[in-house]
DRENLUM-384496 format. One record per residue: x, y, z of N, C-alpha, C, O in turn. Coordinates in steps of 0.02 Angstrom, whole numbers, padded with zeros to 5 digits, always signed. Example, Ala and Ser with C-alpha at 12.3 -4.5 7.8 and 13.67 -1.06 7.14 Angstrom:
# DRENLUM-384496
+00660-00284+00390+00615-00225+00390+00660-00165+00390+00712-00166+00423
+00642-00112+00354+00684-00053+00357+00645+00002+00394+00670+00057+00402
//
This chain:
# DRENLUM-384496
-00033-00266+01074+00010-00210+01088+00058-00194+01031+00074-00136+01018
+00079-00247+00996+00127-00237+00941+00096-00194+00886+00129-00151+00858
+00032-00207+00871-00001-00169+00818-00008-00096+00838+00006-00051+00798
-00030-00083+00899-00039-00013+00922+00028+00023+00924+00032+00082+00906
+00080-00011+00947+00146+00019+00949+00170+00035+00879+00200+00088+00867
+00158-00010+00832+00178+00000+00763+00141+00059+00732+00170+00101+00698
+00075+00063+00745+00035+00118+00718+00058+00185+00746+00066+00233+00709
+00068+00189+00811+00090+00251+00843+00159+00272+00816+00170+00330+00802
+00204+00223+00810+00271+00238+00784+00267+00264+00712+00301+00313+00695
+00227+00232+00671+00221+00254+00601+00189+00323+00598+00210+00366+00558
+00139+00335+00639+00105+00400+00641+00155+00456+00656+00159+00505+00619
+00192+00448+00710+00235+00503+00732+00300+00509+00692+00324+00564+00681
+00329+00454+00671+00391+00457+00631+00377+00486+00562+00417+00526+00537
+00322+00466+00532+00303+00494+00467+00288+00569+00474+00310+00609+00433
+00252+00586+00526+00234+00656+00538+00296+00698+00554+00300+00756+00533
+00343+00669+00590+00404+00706+00606+00441+00726+00542+00461+00784+00535
+00451+00679+00496+00488+00696+00435+00449+00747+00394+00479+00791+00362
+00383+00742+00394+00344+00789+00355+00348+00860+00383+00356+00908+00345
+00341+00867+00448+00341+00935+00477+00411+00963+00482+00421+01023+00470
+00461+00922+00500+00529+00947+00507+00563+00957+00440+00591+01011+00427
+00562+00906+00398+00601+00908+00336+00563+00939+00278+00587+00985+00245
+00503+00914+00265+00464+00939+00208+00439+01010+00219+00444+01053+00175
+00410+01022+00278+00376+01085+00291+00425+01140+00312+00432+01191+00278
+00458+01129+00368+00499+01183+00396+00564+01193+00358+00589+01250+00354
+00592+01139+00331+00654+01146+00294+00642+01158+00220+00663+01210+00193
+00609+01112+00185+00601+01117+00113+00560+01178+00093+00581+01219+00052
+00500+01184+00122+00454+01237+00101+00475+01305+00126+00473+01354+00089
+00496+01310+00190+00508+01375+00221+00581+01393+00233+00597+01450+00248
+00625+01344+00227+00697+01358+00237+00709+01394+00303+00747+01443+00306
+00677+01370+00356+00686+01401+00421+00757+01390+00447+00781+01426+00491
+00790+01340+00420+00859+01324+00439+00894+01294+00378+00861+01275+00329
+00959+01289+00382+00998+01259+00328+01030+01195+00354+01035+01185+00415
+01052+01153+00309+01089+01092+00328+01135+01073+00270+01124+01094+00213
+01185+01033+00285+01231+01011+00233+01198+00961+00187+01144+00934+00202
+01230+00947+00130+01203+00898+00082+01199+00829+00114+01152+00792+00101
+01247+00813+00157+01246+00748+00192+01182+00741+00233+01146+00692+00227
+01169+00791+00276+01111+00787+00319+01046+00793+00278+00996+00762+00297
+01046+00830+00225+00988+00834+00182+00970+00765+00155+00912+00745+00155
+01020+00728+00132+01007+00661+00106+00991+00611+00162+00955+00563+00151
+01018+00624+00221+01001+00583+00279+00926+00589+00294+00893+00538+00304
+00900+00650+00295+00829+00659+00310+00785+00639+00251+00728+00619+00260
+00812+00644+00190+00777+00617+00132+00765+00542+00142+00710+00516+00132
+00819+00507+00164+00815+00434+00174+00768+00417+00230+00729+00369+00225
+00771+00456+00285+00724+00444+00340+00652+00453+00317+00608+00415+00337
+00641+00503+00274+00573+00515+00249+00549+00455+00209+00491+00435+00216
+00593+00426+00169+00574+00367+00130+00556+00308+00176+00508+00272+00163
+00596+00299+00228+00584+00243+00274+00522+00255+00317+00480+00210+00324
+00516+00314+00346+00462+00328+00393+00395+00338+00358+00343+00318+00384
+00395+00370+00299+00332+00381+00263+00310+00320+00224+00251+00309+00213
+00359+00281+00203+00342+00217+00171+00302+00224+00107+00323+00259+00061
+00245+00190+00105+00205+00188+00043+00176+00256+00025+00156+00266-00032
+00174+00303+00072+00146+00369+00058+00202+00422+00055+00191+00480+00071
+00262+00401+00034+00318+00447+00029+00299+00509-00012+00271+00503-00066
+00315+00567+00015+00301+00630-00019+00367+00661-00041+00415+00664-00002
+00370+00683-00102+00429+00716-00128+00440+00782-00091+00396+00826-00094
+00496+00792-00056+00508+00856-00022+00509+00914-00071+00487+00969-00054
+00534+00902-00131+00536+00954-00183+00465+00976-00202+00449+01035-00203
+00423+00927-00216+00355+00941-00237+00313+00969-00180+00275+01016-00189
+00321+00939-00121+00285+00963-00062+00303+01036-00048+00259+01077-00036
+00367+01051-00052+00390+01119-00038+00360+01170-00086+00336+01222-00065
+00360+01153-00151+00332+01199-00201+00258+01208-00190+00233+01264-00193
+00221+01154-00178+00149+01158-00170+00130+01196-00107+00082+01234-00106
+00169+01186-00054+00154+01222+00008+00167+01297+00000+00132+01338+00030
+00217+01316-00038+00229+01386-00051+00170+01417-00090+00151+01474-00078
+00141+01378-00135+00082+01402-00170+00024+01412-00121-00014+01460-00127
+00019+01367-00073-00035+01373-00023-00028+01439+00016-00078+01473+00027
+00031+01456+00036+00041+01519+00073+00029+01580+00029+00002+01630+00051
+00051+01575-00033+00044+01632-00078-00028+01646-00097-00048+01703-00108
-00068+01592-00102-00137+01599-00126-00188+01570-00078-00239+01543-00099
-00175+01574-00013-00219+01543+00036-00291+01564+00028-00307+01624+00027
-00334+01514+00024-00407+01524+00020-00429+01565-00041-00478+01603-00039
-00392+01558-00095-00413+01586-00160-00419+01527-00208-00404+01470-00191
-00442+01541-00269-00450+01488-00318-00384+01455-00338-00384+01400-00364
-00328+01490-00325-00263+01462-00343-00232+01422-00286-00177+01394-00293
-00266+01418-00230-00242+01379-00174-00247+01305-00191-00300+01282-00212
-00192+01266-00183-00195+01194-00199-00244+01155-00156-00270+01103-00176
-00258+01180-00095-00305+01145-00052-00339+01195-00005-00311+01215+00046
-00399+01215-00023-00438+01259+00019-00510+01233+00026-00543+01223-00025
-00533+01221+00088-00602+01199+00097-00653+01248+00069-00711+01230+00055
-00631+01310+00059-00676+01362+00034-00700+01348-00037-00753+01370-00057
-00659+01311-00075-00675+01299-00146-00688+01226-00162-00694+01208-00221
-00693+01184-00112-00709+01113-00123-00765+01092-00077-00767+01111-00019
-00811+01052-00104-00871+01034-00067-00859+00990-00007-00896+00994+00042
-00809+00947-00010-00794+00904+00046-00720+00887+00048-00682+00904+00003
-00700+00854+00101-00630+00839+00112-00600+00798+00056-00543+00809+00035
-00638+00749+00031-00612+00704-00020-00601+00739-00087-00553+00725-00122
-00645+00786-00104-00636+00825-00165-00574+00869-00159-00535+00876-00206
-00564+00898-00100-00506+00941-00090-00442+00901-00096-00394+00924-00129
-00439+00842-00066-00378+00802-00068-00366+00772-00137-00309+00762-00157
-00419+00759-00175-00411+00734-00244-00380+00790-00287-00337+00777-00328
-00405+00850-00276-00377+00907-00312-00303+00917-00292-00261+00930-00335
-00288+00911-00228-00220+00917-00204-00175+00865-00237-00119+00880-00258
-00200+00803-00241-00161+00749-00272-00145+00765-00345-00089+00754-00368
-00194+00791-00381-00183+00808-00451-00132+00864-00460-00089+00861-00505
-00136+00914-00418-00087+00969-00421-00017+00943-00401+00032+00962-00433
-00015+00902-00350+00048+00872-00329+00081+00834-00387+00140+00842-00400
+00042+00792-00421+00069+00752-00476+00090+00796-00535+00139+00781-00569
+00054+00851-00546+00072+00896-00600+00140+00929-00587+00180+00937-00633
+00152+00947-00524+00216+00977-00506+00271+00924-00508+00326+00936-00533
+00256+00865-00481+00305+00811-00477+00330+00791-00546+00390+00781-00556
+00284+00786-00593+00301+00763-00661+00313+00821-00709+00315+00812-00770
+00319+00882-00679+00336+00942-00718+00289+00954-00777+00310+00971-00832
+00225+00946-00763+00173+00960-00812+00148+01032-00807+00106+01054-00846
+00174+01068-00757+00154+01137-00747+00218+01178-00733+00263+01154-00698
+00220+01238-00759+00277+01282-00747+00262+01329-00690+00209+01361-00688
+00308+01333-00643+00299+01377-00586+00353+01431-00587+00407+01422-00614
+00336+01489-00558+00385+01542-00552+00444+01519-00509+00436+01476-00466
+00502+01547-00522+00563+01526-00488+00557+01532-00413+00587+01492-00376
+00520+01582-00388+00517+01592-00315+00484+01533-00279+00496+01524-00220
+00444+01494-00315+00412+01436-00283+00458+01375-00285+00443+01325-00251
+00512+01378-00322+00557+01322-00330+00626+01335-00301+00667+01289-00295
+00640+01397-00283+00707+01416-00262+00729+01379-00199+00693+01376-00149
+00789+01350-00203+00822+01317-00146+00785+01255-00120+00798+01234-00063
+00740+01227-00159+00707+01166-00137+00756+01107-00139+00795+01102-00186
+00754+01062-00090+00798+01003-00093+00775+00957-00150+00715+00951-00163
+00823+00926-00183+00805+00882-00238+00857+00827-00245+00916+00841-00258
+00836+00766-00235+00879+00707-00242+00843+00660-00290+00801+00620-00269
+00857+00664-00355+00821+00626-00406+00815+00552-00392+00762+00522-00403
+00870+00521-00368+00868+00449-00355+00816+00431-00303+00776+00385-00313
+00816+00467-00247+00768+00452-00194+00697+00472-00214+00649+00439-00194
+00691+00524-00254+00625+00544-00278+00595+00488-00321+00536+00472-00313
+00636+00459-00365+00612+00405-00409+00596+00342-00368+00547+00308-00381
+00639+00327-00320+00628+00268-00278+00565+00275-00237+00525+00229-00233
+00556+00333-00207+00497+00343-00164+00432+00345-00202+00380+00324-00176
+00434+00370-00264+00373+00376-00304+00360+00315-00348+00311+00313-00384
+00404+00265-00345+00397+00205-00386+00342+00160-00358+00340+00148-00298
+00297+00137-00401+00241+00098-00377+00262+00030-00350+00228+00001-00307
+00319+00003-00375+00344-00059-00347+00365-00048-00275+00352-00090-00231
+00398+00009-00262+00417+00026-00194+00357+00035-00150+00355+00010-00094
+00307+00072-00174+00247+00085-00134+00211+00019-00120+00186+00008-00064
+00207-00025-00169+00175-00090-00160+00213-00132-00109+00183-00167-00069
+00280-00128-00113+00321-00166-00065+00308-00145+00006+00303-00188+00051
+00304-00080+00018+00288-00056+00085+00218-00080+00106+00208-00100+00163
+00171-00079+00058+00103-00102+00074+00102-00175+00094+00066-00194+00140
+00139-00216+00059+00144-00287+00076+00173-00296+00146+00151-00339+00184
+00223-00256+00162+00253-00259+00229+00202-00242+00282+00199-00277+00333
+00161-00190+00272+00111-00171+00321+00060-00228+00331+00044-00246+00387
+00036-00256+00275-00013-00310+00280+00016-00370+00316-00017-00400+00359
+00078-00389+00299+00109-00446+00331+00117-00436+00406+00107-00481+00445
+00136-00374+00425+00145-00359+00496+00079-00369+00533+00077-00397+00587
+00024-00346+00503-00041-00352+00535-00063-00425+00538-00091-00447+00588
-00052-00462+00485-00071-00533+00484-00034-00571+00539-00063-00615+00571
+00029-00554+00549+00069-00590+00599+00053-00569+00671+00049-00611+00715
+00042-00504+00681+00037-00478+00750-00032-00458+00773-00043-00449+00833
-00080-00449+00728-00147-00428+00749-00180-00482+00791-00179-00541+00773
-00209-00463+00847-00242-00510+00891-00318-00502+00893-00354-00543+00921
-00344-00447+00863-00415-00435+00860-00433-00408+00791-00392-00374+00760
-00493-00422+00768-00513-00402+00701-00513-00327+00692-00498-00302+00638
-00530-00290+00746-00537-00217+00739-00470-00184+00725-00468-00127+00700
-00415-00217+00740-00350-00188+00726-00338-00177+00651-00302-00131+00631
-00370-00218+00611-00362-00212+00538-00395-00147+00512-00382-00127+00456
-00437-00116+00553-00467-00052+00533-00414+00003+00529-00423+00053+00494
-00358-00007+00564-00304+00042+00562-00260+00034+00500-00225+00080+00480
-00262-00025+00470-00216-00041+00415-00219+00007+00356-00167+00028+00332
-00279+00027+00332-00281+00073+00275-00245+00139+00286-00221+00170+00239
-00243+00162+00348-00211+00227+00363-00136+00223+00349-00107+00273+00328
-00106+00165+00359-00035+00158+00345-00019+00172+00272+00033+00202+00256
-00063+00152+00227-00051+00160+00155-00048+00233+00134-00013+00251+00087
-00086+00275+00170-00092+00346+00150-00075+00392+00208-00105+00445+00216
-00027+00372+00249-00012+00409+00310+00004+00482+00297-00024+00526+00331
+00047+00497+00248+00066+00566+00234+00007+00609+00212-00006+00660+00243
-00030+00588+00160-00089+00626+00140-00142+00630+00195-00179+00679+00199
-00147+00578+00237-00194+00578+00292-00179+00635+00340-00224+00671+00362
-00115+00643+00357-00096+00699+00400-00111+00765+00366-00136+00812+00398
-00096+00769+00302-00110+00831+00265-00183+00848+00264-00202+00906+00270
-00225+00797+00257-00298+00809+00254-00323+00838+00319-00366+00882+00319
-00297+00813+00375-00319+00838+00441-00308+00913+00446-00352+00951+00466
-00247+00935+00428-00230+01006+00435-00263+01047+00380-00293+01099+00394
-00257+01025+00318-00282+01066+00262-00357+01076+00264-00382+01126+00238
-00393+01030+00294-00466+01037+00298-00487+01066+00366-00516+01120+00369
-00472+01029+00419-00499+01047+00485-00467+01111+00513-00500+01149+00548
-00403+01124+00497-00371+01184+00523-00391+01246+00484-00366+01301+00497
-00436+01238+00436-00468+01295+00403-00543+01296+00417-00580+01339+00392
-00566+01247+00457-00637+01241+00472-00653+01249+00546-00702+01282+00565
-00610+01220+00588-00625+01214+00659-00566+01241+00700-00508+01229+00683
-00581+01275+00754-00528+01297+00799-00535+01370+00818-00587+01400+00809
-00482+01397+00846-00480+01466+00869-00425+01504+00832-00382+01473+00801
-00428+01569+00836-00377+01610+00802-00344+01657+00852-00376+01686+00896
-00279+01664+00845-00242+01715+00883-00234+01779+00842-00225+01833+00870
-00238+01771+00775-00226+01828+00731-00279+01830+00677-00294+01779+00645
-00307+01888+00666-00356+01896+00612-00318+01905+00546-00280+01953+00538
-00329+01859+00500-00294+01859+00436-00344+01859+00379-00404+01852+00389
-00318+01866+00319-00362+01867+00260-00386+01797+00243-00435+01790+00205
-00354+01745+00269-00374+01676+00255-00412+01648+00315-00423+01682+00365
-00432+01585+00309-00473+01553+00361-00433+01508+00408-00461+01466+00443
-00367+01515+00408-00325+01471+00450-00343+01478+00523-00357+01532+00549
-00344+01420+00557-00361+01418+00628-00311+01373+00664-00277+01331+00634
-00308+01382+00730-00270+01335+00772-00318+01280+00791-00365+01290+00831
-00307+01221+00763-00354+01166+00769-00355+01136+00839-00408+01118+00864
-00297+01132+00871-00292+01105+00938-00257+01154+00985-00206+01183+00965
-00281+01165+01045-00247+01210+01091-00183+01180+01119-00136+01216+01136
-00181+01113+01126-00121+01077+01146-00109+01023+01094-00147+00975+01090
-00057+01031+01054-00051+00989+00994+00002+00935+01002+00059+00943+00979
-00017+00879+01034+00028+00822+01038+00013+00772+00983+00051+00725+00971
-00044+00781+00948-00064+00734+00896-00032+00751+00828-00017+00706+00789
-00022+00816+00814+00002+00837+00749+00070+00871+00752+00092+00902+00704
+00103+00865+00809+00172+00891+00818+00179+00964+00799+00228+00984+00766
+00131+01004+00820+00134+01076+00808+00101+01100+00746+00088+01160+00738
+00085+01055+00700+00056+01074+00636-00013+01105+00643-00034+01144+00600
-00049+01088+00696-00117+01114+00702-00119+01188+00725-00172+01218+00727
-00061+01216+00742-00059+01288+00756-00055+01326+00690-00008+01364+00677
-00105+01315+00649-00104+01337+00580-00112+01413+00573-00082+01444+00530
-00153+01442+00616-00162+01514+00615-00097+01550+00633-00078+01599+00602
-00064+01524+00685+00001+01552+00704+00050+01549+00646+00086+01597+00631
+00051+01491+00613+00098+01480+00558+00084+01526+00499+00131+01550+00467
+00021+01537+00483+00005+01582+00428+00023+01654+00445+00037+01694+00400
+00022+01671+00508+00042+01738+00529+00118+01746+00527+00143+01796+00502
+00153+01696+00553+00226+01698+00556+00255+01639+00516+00276+01589+00544
+00255+01647+00450+00274+01591+00406+00345+01568+00413+00360+01511+00397
+00390+01611+00436+00460+01593+00442+00481+01575+00512+00540+01565+00524
+00435+01572+00559+00451+01560+00630+00455+01484+00643+00405+01450+00634
+00512+01458+00665+00519+01386+00675+00478+01358+00732+00464+01298+00734
+00459+01400+00780+00416+01378+00835+00344+01395+00816+00325+01453+00815
+00303+01344+00803+00234+01355+00782+00189+01377+00839+00137+01406+00827
+00209+01363+00900+00170+01386+00957+00180+01460+00968+00231+01488+00948
+00131+01493+00999+00136+01565+01011+00116+01582+01083+00153+01616+01118
+00057+01559+01105+00036+01572+01173+00068+01521+01220+00096+01471+01198
+00065+01535+01285+00103+01496+01334+00086+01422+01332+00129+01379+01345
+00023+01406+01317+00002+01336+01318+00011+01301+01250-00001+01241+01245
+00032+01338+01200+00040+01309+01133+00111+01282+01125+00156+01316+01100
+00120+01221+01148+00186+01190+01146+00197+01154+01080+00158+01110+01062
+00249+01173+01045+00267+01142+00982+00318+01087+00996+00376+01102+01013
+00299+01023+00991+00345+00968+01009+00407+00964+00965+00457+00934+00985
+00405+00993+00905+00462+00988+00859+00514+01042+00874+00573+01032+00859
+00495+01097+00902+00542+01152+00913+00602+01132+00956+00658+01152+00940
+00593+01094+01011+00652+01072+01049+00700+01030+01007+00761+01034+01017
+00674+00990+00960+00718+00952+00915+00758+00999+00870+00817+00988+00857
+00725+01052+00847+00759+01100+00804+00815+01134+00843+00870+01143+00817
+00801+01153+00905+00852+01184+00947+00910+01135+00960+00968+01155+00959
+00893+01073+00973+00944+01022+00986+00987+01010+00924+01048+01009+00928
+00955+01002+00866+00992+00991+00804+01036+01051+00787+01091+01043+00760
+01011+01110+00804+01051+01170+00792+01112+01170+00838+01167+01188+00816
+01104+01151+00901+01158+01148+00949+01210+01096+00929+01270+01106+00940
+01186+01040+00901+01231+00986+00880+01266+01001+00814+01312+00966+00794
+01243+01053+00779+01273+01070+00715+01244+01033+00656+01271+01036+00600
+01189+00996+00667+01156+00960+00612+01122+01009+00565+01122+01000+00504
+01093+01062+00595+01061+01115+00556+01088+01182+00581+01121+01185+00632
+01073+01234+00544+01089+01302+00565+01026+01345+00557+01003+01357+00501
+01000+01368+00613+00942+01412+00611+00961+01477+00575+01015+01504+00586
+00916+01500+00533+00930+01561+00495+00909+01622+00537+00850+01630+00553
+00957+01663+00555+00943+01720+00599+00924+01782+00561+00898+01830+00590
+00936+01782+00495+00923+01843+00457+00857+01841+00418+00846+01880+00373
+00813+01794+00437+00748+01788+00403+00694+01814+00449+00687+01791+00505
+00655+01862+00425+00600+01889+00464+00549+01835+00478+00533+01795+00434
+00521+01833+00540+00473+01780+00556+00409+01781+00514+00374+01731+00511
+00395+01837+00482+00335+01841+00441+00347+01816+00370+00300+01810+00331
+00410+01801+00352+00425+01779+00285+00396+01710+00273+00410+01663+00311
+00356+01702+00221+00325+01637+00207+00377+01588+00181+00376+01530+00200
+00422+01611+00138+00475+01567+00112+00527+01610+00078+00577+01584+00052
//
């Protein structure tokens, strides 16, 4: 039970920081927050994502490119231009690293207002840090695993963030249904999305890029939206009321 609880906790906590902080805040600026809370969620991202920590700055810039060039040759990750999932994610990794290490120049609109905390960026991207998290995962499994098959889950911990990205970037452009006919291939991967915390409502999101609630139809419940409303009520964030829901960023 300890292993399954640990895996589920890592899955959802890592995914929460990615969808709430990296995606909805960094990339789309659906809401604002103070520098204190920004660094608080930066720190949570480092803890929850662990060895697969993603730079909110780099993630935000790359995701804006995805919206601007969806399903074209300039899209950082489109199944339309890659033969399989692994080729697409390898290409995504290379583009991510190019942005992270400033080997490519981007227009200001793709970088505007992105959160940036150099200390945490360096700590999260440090290979000693990533290795340390990996050692922690292995040790936890060695101590608590009671069956051999549990170790099959272990590799996912190392790449949890990219693993979540691969599910959406590939399958949500390949499989599912659409509420809106768009120029790209985005689809709603799951009709009830408790596995990806609203991220699989990809067609909805491509239609309404600035809308904090990714669900649209009555049965499309976005599990993160109640947290956004709660955080807004508590004053942790401030929802932006002057941004059109169709604004990508």
